[in-house]
N, CA, C and O atoms as a GROMACS GRO file, in nm:
protein
  228
    1MET      N    1  -2.445   0.809   3.918
    1MET     CA    2  -2.509   0.781   3.773
    1MET      C    3  -2.493   0.826   3.686
    1MET      O    4  -2.493   0.748   3.591
    2ALA      N    5  -2.474   0.943   3.659
    2ALA     CA    6  -2.456   1.061   3.642
    2ALA      C    7  -2.278   1.036   3.551
    2ALA      O    8  -2.261   1.041   3.430
    3VAL      N    9  -2.184   1.013   3.645
    3VAL     CA   10  -2.098   1.022   3.635
    3VAL      C   11  -2.023   0.900   3.560
    3VAL      O   12  -1.930   0.909   3.480
    4GLU      N   13  -2.090   0.778   3.610
    4GLU     CA   14  -2.076   0.630   3.484
    4GLU      C   15  -2.128   0.645   3.347
    4GLU      O   16  -2.090   0.586   3.246
    5ALA      N   17  -2.232   0.743   3.361
    5ALA     CA   18  -2.264   0.759   3.192
    5ALA      C   19  -2.192   0.877   3.110
    5ALA      O   20  -2.211   0.898   2.991
    6ARG      N   21  -2.115   0.941   3.185
    6ARG     CA   22  -2.010   1.079   3.183
    6ARG      C   23  -1.882   0.948   3.112
    6ARG      O   24  -1.833   0.966   3.001
    7ILE      N   25  -1.852   0.842   3.188
    7ILE     CA   26  -1.724   0.773   3.168
    7ILE      C   27  -1.762   0.703   3.026
    7ILE      O   28  -1.695   0.719   2.924
    8ARG      N   29  -1.902   0.609   3.033
    8ARG     CA   30  -1.918   0.526   2.862
    8ARG      C   31  -1.929   0.617   2.789
    8ARG      O   32  -1.842   0.574   2.714
    9GLU      N   33  -1.972   0.745   2.722
    9GLU     CA   34  -1.931   0.892   2.634
    9GLU      C   35  -1.809   0.932   2.638
    9GLU      O   36  -1.760   0.996   2.545
   10LEU      N   37  -1.757   0.908   2.723
   10LEU     CA   38  -1.605   0.953   2.708
   10LEU      C   39  -1.493   0.778   2.626
   10LEU      O   40  -1.394   0.760   2.555
   11GLY      N   41  -1.556   0.730   2.670
   11GLY     CA   42  -1.514   0.570   2.648
   11GLY      C   43  -1.545   0.577   2.497
   11GLY      O   44  -1.456   0.542   2.418
   12THR      N   45  -1.656   0.615   2.453
   12THR     CA   46  -1.740   0.572   2.326
   12THR      C   47  -1.603   0.688   2.237
   12THR      O   48  -1.509   0.674   2.158
   13ARG      N   49  -1.656   0.775   2.299
   13ARG     CA   50  -1.524   0.902   2.183
   13ARG      C   51  -1.411   0.857   2.158
   13ARG      O   52  -1.346   0.856   2.054
   14HIS      N   53  -1.379   0.805   2.307
   14HIS     CA   54  -1.186   0.765   2.294
   14HIS      C   55  -1.130   0.657   2.195
   14HIS      O   56  -1.025   0.651   2.131
   15GLU      N   57  -1.284   0.539   2.209
   15GLU     CA   58  -1.247   0.450   2.043
   15GLU      C   59  -1.288   0.529   1.951
   15GLU      O   60  -1.187   0.532   1.881
   16ASN      N   61  -1.379   0.608   1.889
   16ASN     CA   62  -1.414   0.650   1.755
   16ASN      C   63  -1.255   0.736   1.780
   16ASN      O   64  -1.246   0.752   1.659
   17VAL      N   65  -1.169   0.780   1.816
   17VAL     CA   66  -1.093   0.897   1.806
   17VAL      C   67  -0.980   0.822   1.757
   17VAL      O   68  -0.917   0.855   1.656
   18ASP      N   69  -0.944   0.680   1.857
   18ASP     CA   70  -0.836   0.541   1.840
   18ASP      C   71  -0.827   0.536   1.699
   18ASP      O   72  -0.736   0.555   1.619
   19ARG      N   73  -0.994   0.490   1.688
   19ARG     CA   74  -1.046   0.429   1.545
   19ARG      C   75  -0.971   0.497   1.372
   19ARG      O   76  -0.914   0.437   1.281
   20ALA      N   77  -1.009   0.652   1.392
   20ALA     CA   78  -0.953   0.786   1.348
   20ALA      C   79  -0.814   0.734   1.358
   20ALA      O   80  -0.786   0.676   1.253
   21LEU      N   81  -0.729   0.732   1.433
   21LEU     CA   82  -0.620   0.743   1.436
   21LEU      C   83  -0.509   0.620   1.367
   21LEU      O   84  -0.401   0.636   1.310
   22GLN      N   85  -0.579   0.505   1.396
   22GLN     CA   86  -0.534   0.396   1.324
   22GLN      C   87  -0.557   0.398   1.166
   22GLN      O   88  -0.474   0.343   1.094
   23GLU      N   89  -0.663   0.456   1.114
   23GLU     CA   90  -0.692   0.447   0.985
   23GLU      C   91  -0.647   0.558   0.901
   23GLU      O   92  -0.664   0.549   0.780
   24GLU      N   93  -0.582   0.683   0.962
   24GLU     CA   94  -0.510   0.791   0.943
   24GLU      C   95  -0.324   0.739   0.894
   24GLU      O   96  -0.256   0.778   0.799
   25MET      N   97  -0.288   0.628   1.020
   25MET     CA   98  -0.170   0.637   1.041
   25MET      C   99  -0.170   0.476   0.928
   25MET      O  100  -0.066   0.412   0.947
   26ARG      N  101  -0.246   0.423   0.842
   26ARG     CA  102  -0.197   0.342   0.788
   26ARG      C  103  -0.261   0.394   0.646
   26ARG      O  104  -0.318   0.307   0.580
   27ARG      N  105  -0.256   0.513   0.600
   27ARG     CA  106  -0.285   0.582   0.481
   27ARG      C  107  -0.118   0.560   0.422
   27ARG      O  108  -0.025   0.558   0.503
   28PRO      N  109  -0.101   0.549   0.318
   28PRO     CA  110   0.012   0.579   0.294
   28PRO      C  111   0.117   0.712   0.303
   28PRO      O  112   0.239   0.712   0.312
   29ALA      N  113   0.014   0.833   0.296
   29ALA     CA  114   0.111   0.975   0.335
   29ALA      C  115  -0.009   0.993   0.448
   29ALA      O  116  -0.121   1.029   0.414
   30ALA      N  117   0.019   0.971   0.560
   30ALA     CA  118  -0.018   1.012   0.697
   30ALA      C  119  -0.003   1.167   0.673
   30ALA      O  120   0.096   1.223   0.625
   31ASP      N  121  -0.130   1.230   0.720
   31ASP     CA  122  -0.109   1.393   0.774
   31ASP      C  123   0.008   1.369   0.920
   31ASP      O  124  -0.061   1.358   1.021
   32ASP      N  125   0.121   1.361   0.944
   32ASP     CA  126   0.143   1.395   1.083
   32ASP      C  127   0.061   1.544   1.160
   32ASP      O  128   0.054   1.536   1.283
   33VAL      N  129   0.027   1.614   1.126
   33VAL     CA  130  -0.050   1.734   1.210
   33VAL      C  131  -0.178   1.622   1.246
   33VAL      O  132  -0.196   1.597   1.365
   34ARG      N  133  -0.261   1.560   1.152
   34ARG     CA  134  -0.361   1.502   1.218
   34ARG      C  135  -0.359   1.424   1.304
   34ARG      O  136  -0.436   1.422   1.400
   35VAL      N  137  -0.248   1.330   1.273
   35VAL     CA  138  -0.151   1.180   1.384
   35VAL      C  139  -0.221   1.273   1.517
   35VAL      O  140  -0.319   1.245   1.586
   36ARG      N  141  -0.129   1.394   1.522
   36ARG     CA  142  -0.041   1.448   1.677
   36ARG      C  143  -0.194   1.452   1.712
   36ARG      O  144  -0.255   1.403   1.807
   37GLU      N  145  -0.242   1.537   1.589
   37GLU     CA  146  -0.405   1.615   1.692
   37GLU      C  147  -0.474   1.469   1.700
   37GLU      O  148  -0.524   1.441   1.809
   38LEU      N  149  -0.479   1.406   1.634
   38LEU     CA  150  -0.586   1.311   1.699
   38LEU      C  151  -0.528   1.222   1.882
   38LEU      O  152  -0.597   1.201   1.982
   39LYS      N  153  -0.374   1.189   1.856
   39LYS     CA  154  -0.318   1.163   1.961
   39LYS      C  155  -0.362   1.209   2.054
   39LYS      O  156  -0.431   1.146   2.133
   40ARG      N  157  -0.322   1.381   2.070
   40ARG     CA  158  -0.330   1.481   2.181
   40ARG      C  159  -0.498   1.437   2.277
   40ARG      O  160  -0.518   1.418   2.397
   41GLN      N  161  -0.616   1.434   2.125
   41GLN     CA  162  -0.761   1.432   2.165
   41GLN      C  163  -0.771   1.302   2.293
   41GLN      O  164  -0.834   1.298   2.399
   42LYS      N  165  -0.684   1.211   2.229
   42LYS     CA  166  -0.693   1.063   2.298
   42LYS      C  167  -0.656   1.032   2.401
   42LYS      O  168  -0.699   0.941   2.472
   43LEU      N  169  -0.554   1.120   2.424
   43LEU     CA  170  -0.452   1.138   2.581
   43LEU      C  171  -0.542   1.214   2.668
   43LEU      O  172  -0.568   1.155   2.773
   44LYS      N  173  -0.600   1.338   2.654
   44LYS     CA  174  -0.722   1.426   2.696
   44LYS      C  175  -0.830   1.354   2.717
   44LYS      O  176  -0.890   1.398   2.814
   45LEU      N  177  -0.889   1.249   2.662
   45LEU     CA  178  -1.036   1.188   2.718
   45LEU      C  179  -0.941   1.035   2.784
   45LEU      O  180  -1.022   0.954   2.828
   46LYS      N  181  -0.828   0.998   2.795
   46LYS     CA  182  -0.814   0.893   2.838
   46LYS      C  183  -0.763   0.967   2.984
   46LYS      O  184  -0.735   0.890   3.076
   47GLU      N  185  -0.753   1.100   3.005
   47GLU     CA  186  -0.724   1.156   3.170
   47GLU      C  187  -0.817   1.193   3.200
   47GLU      O  188  -0.820   1.210   3.322
   48GLU      N  189  -0.957   1.231   3.122
   48GLU     CA  190  -1.047   1.303   3.152
   48GLU      C  191  -1.148   1.186   3.189
   48GLU      O  192  -1.251   1.220   3.246
   49ILE      N  193  -1.130   1.059   3.165
   49ILE     CA  194  -1.214   0.915   3.227
   49ILE      C  195  -1.096   0.852   3.316
   49ILE      O  196  -1.117   0.743   3.370
   50GLU      N  197  -0.990   0.907   3.330
   50GLU     CA  198  -0.946   0.840   3.475
   50GLU      C  199  -1.001   0.952   3.577
   50GLU      O  200  -1.085   0.926   3.662
   51GLY      N  201  -0.955   1.057   3.562
   51GLY     CA  202  -0.957   1.134   3.640
   51GLY      C  203  -1.136   1.108   3.706
   51GLY      O  204  -1.177   1.154   3.812
   52LEU      N  205  -1.199   1.042   3.630
   52LEU     CA  206  -1.334   1.052   3.697
   52LEU      C  207  -1.377   0.924   3.779
   52LEU      O  208  -1.447   0.921   3.880
   53ARG      N  209  -1.288   0.765   3.675
   53ARG     CA  210  -1.301   0.733   3.776
   53ARG      C  211  -1.273   0.685   3.954
   53ARG      O  212  -1.321   0.615   4.044
   54ALA      N  213  -1.113   0.817   3.912
   54ALA     CA  214  -1.057   0.828   4.022
   54ALA      C  215  -1.155   0.889   4.190
   54ALA      O  216  -1.159   0.844   4.305
   55LYS      N  217  -1.216   1.000   4.123
   55LYS     CA  218  -1.342   1.064   4.191
   55LYS      C  219  -1.433   0.990   4.235
   55LYS      O  220  -1.476   1.024   4.345
   56ALA      N  221  -1.508   0.842   4.159
   56ALA     CA  222  -1.596   0.801   4.130
   56ALA      C  223  -1.569   0.664   4.284
   56ALA      O  224  -1.658   0.616   4.353
   57HIS      N  225  -1.435   0.639   4.291
   57HIS     CA  226  -1.407   0.540   4.385
   57HIS      C  227  -1.371   0.644   4.500
   57HIS      O  228  -1.338   0.604   4.612
   0.00000   0.00000   0.00000
């Protein structure tokens, strides 16, 4: 059960990072460094979620 809770937590964080990324990209002068960092964070969260799901099954 703890793994499922962790997956949900990471999913929420992934959604929040995705939202921040979309907002940054809509800005007329988007900060490329921030966009790159948000993409990195999003990918890291996705990989962690997938790893936990693989272990759970």
